[in-house]
N, C-alpha and C positions, 0 to 999 in steps of 0.2 A: 485544482492539482489533480495528479493522476493516482493519488491514494497513498496512505502512510505505508512506508516499507515496499512499495511496488517499483521504484526505480530500477534496481538491480534486474528485476525478473522482466521489466519491459523496456530497458535499454536499448536492445536490438531493434525495436520497431522504430525508433528515431535516428538509428544510424545508417548511413548511406552504404549501397552495395560496395563501393570503392573502399570504404572504411572497413568493413566486415571482411573483405577479401585480404587486406594488409593486416587487420588486427582482428582475427576472428573472435577472441574472447569478448569483444564489445557486445556481442549477443547478449552477455550477462556481466555488467560492469556498473560500478558506482561513478558519481559524478567527478570524484577527485576535488570538490569544493563543497563543504559543509553547507555554505550559504545557497548555493544553486541546487543542491539536493533538497534541502528544506523546502525552497520555494516551489521546485518541479513537484514534490509530494504533496504539499499542503495548499498550493496556489499561491499568487501574488500576495494577497492579504495575509495569508500565514507566514510568508516569508519576510514580508515588512514587519510583523509583530515580532518575529523571531529576531531580526536585526535590531529592531527597537530595543528589546530586552537585553541583548548583549550589548547595545550601546549605553544603556542606563547603567548596567555593572560596570563597564569599563570607566564611565564617568564618575560614578561613586568612588571607585578604586583610585582613580587619579586624585579627586578631591581629597581622599583620606591621605594620600601620600604627600600632597602639597600642603596640608595643615599640619604636619608634623606628627602624626600619629606614631611615630617610631619606625625603625628601620625595617620592621617586619611588613609595615604597610607598603613602603617602596618597593620592597622585593617581591610582595605579592601582586602588586599593581603591574610590575614589569613582567612577572609570570603569566598573569591573565592576559596582557597585551600580546605577548610573544605567542602565546598558544593560539589566541584568537587569529593571529596573522598566518599561522600554520594551515588555518581552514582554506585559505585561497588555493592552496595547492595539495590539499589532502582532506580526508574525512574522518578524523579521530573519535568524533562523537558517534560513529556508528559502533564503536567498541564500547559495551555496556560499562564496563569496569572505569573506563576513562572518562565516559559521560558522567557517570554517577560523581567521581571525584571532582570533575570540574563545577558541576552545578552546587555540591557542597561548599567548595570554596567560594565560588560566585555569591552564594546566598549568604556565607559568613562575611564576606567583603562589604556586601550592600547593607547588611545588618549593622556591621560596626559603624559604617560611615554614617548611617542615618541616626544611630542611637546616640552618636557623640554629640549631638545638638538637642538643645531644648526642645519638648514637645510642643507642636502647634496648638494654638487656642482651638477649641472645639468649633467646626465649622457646621453649624445646625442645618443650615439649608442644603449645604452640599451633601449632608448625610441623608436628608429626607429625599434628594434627588437620586441619590445612589440607591436608596432602599426601593424606591419606587421603579427605578430600573431593572433592579434585582427582581422585584417583584412579576413584572412585566415579562422577562425572560422565562421565569419558573412557570407562569401561567400559560405562555404560549409554546413552552417547549414540547409538549406532546404532540400538538398539531403539527409543528415545524419537523418534528422526528418523522411523523407518519408521512408528510409530503416528500422529505428526503428519500425515504425508504422505497417508495413508488416511483422516484426519478434516479435512484441509484444506479450508477454505471457498474454492473456486474459482470461486463463481458470477459474479464480475465480472471474472475475469481472461479476457483474450483475447490473441491472438497475431497480429500483421498488422491490427489494427482500431484505430480512431481512439477517441478519448474520446467520451463521451456527448452527444448535443445534439438539439435540435428544430428546428434550422434549416432554414427552407423545407419544412417538412413537419408533419404534424399527430400524427406517432408519434416519440416519443423513441427515437433509434436510434444505431448505431455504424456507421461506413462501413469498406469493405476494398475492394480491388483484386484481383480474379481469385481470391484465395484467402484464407482465415482459418481460425484455430484458436480454438475456443470449448470451454467445459468445461460438461457437462450433467449432470443428476441421472441417477446410476446406477441407482437403485432405482425408477424409475417412467418412463412415456413423457415426451414433452414436446413442446411446440410453439413454433415460431418464425417470425416474419414476415419474408420477404425481399423486397426491392425492387431488381431490376437496373435501373440508370440506362443504358438502351440503348434503341435504336429497333428490336429484334428480340428474339425469344424465346432464352433462354439455358439450357443444359443443365447442372445443378449435381451434382456428386457428393458423396455424404455419407459419410463414414467415421467408424465409431465403434471408436475404440481400434485403429485399424489395419485394420478390416475394412470392406468396402463395404457399407452399410447400405441405400442407395437411390441412384437416379440420376433426378432431377426435371427438368421443364421449367417454367421460370418466364417468366410474362407479362411483357413489358417495361414500365417505367415505373408499375407498380402493385403494391401489396403483395399478397405471395402467402402463404397459410398453409401450413405445412409441419409435419406431424404424423409422429412417430417413435414407435412403440408401445414398451412396456416389453419388455426383453429377457428371455429364458427363464432364462438362467443367472444365479447368485447374484452380485451386485457384491461386490468385494473392497475398494471405495472409495466415498467418497461421490459422486464425480463422474467421468465417462468424458471422454475427449478427443474432440470432434468435429472433424473436418477437412471445411471446405467447399471445394470447388475447380471452377472453372468449365470445362467441358470442350468447350463450344461454339468451334470454331474461328472467330477474330476477328481483324480487321486492325489492332484497338488495343485496349488494356486495357479490361476491363468493371468500372466501379464498381458495387459492391452495397450497399445499406442493409440493416441487420438489427436487430430489435427483442430486447428482453430474452427469454431462454429461459424458458419458463413450463411447470413440470411439469403433468401430466395422469395422470388414472388409466387 
């Protein structure tokens, strides 16, 4: 998937120019379908697990209602089913208060449905298999985390920057004040355009993975092209950390606009 919580920020990348011209707010928009939004952010496997979990809750609620657990069981099962159906044309789970209430009710319904039956006999063999699987996951977790960190897609990750916008400009940009952290391709050079919203030239320090790569002077109120060549040492990860910091003394904070980082050979 594109990452948890990234759908809204990146929806414009997957929208056609025709759609954006007719519906400009699509540059930052949700899916209006909770199932699709979860699948887009967590990937196909995450979407299937989410759908399975919701399906199990609905099945347990329906079983409790069918077995005569009282009027409250029937009402709760109907309410859960109706709420889940609303996900096909909306995204109520994006509201924390609504999501919290839903999962509390879902957990209570699932717990009531399972506790209404006699406990199952202990399955020693399955418990052994489960324990072995959990042990394997625990032992391999640090190695898998390290591998995923090296392969993580950080192209759209930024620290100290706003979301993407085109407001009052011809370029699609993010905004920062005085400093920002971006992630750039580690195996190639790159270009980024910077526009300081000031009435005087500003000096910006660029640091790659903690080392000063350059100190540049940006013309005020216009887009400046900044090129950083490929480094000679071999990259250990897909992306390097780029810290931008305005070093020109100023009597007030300086806002700077920045475009998407583009790899160059």
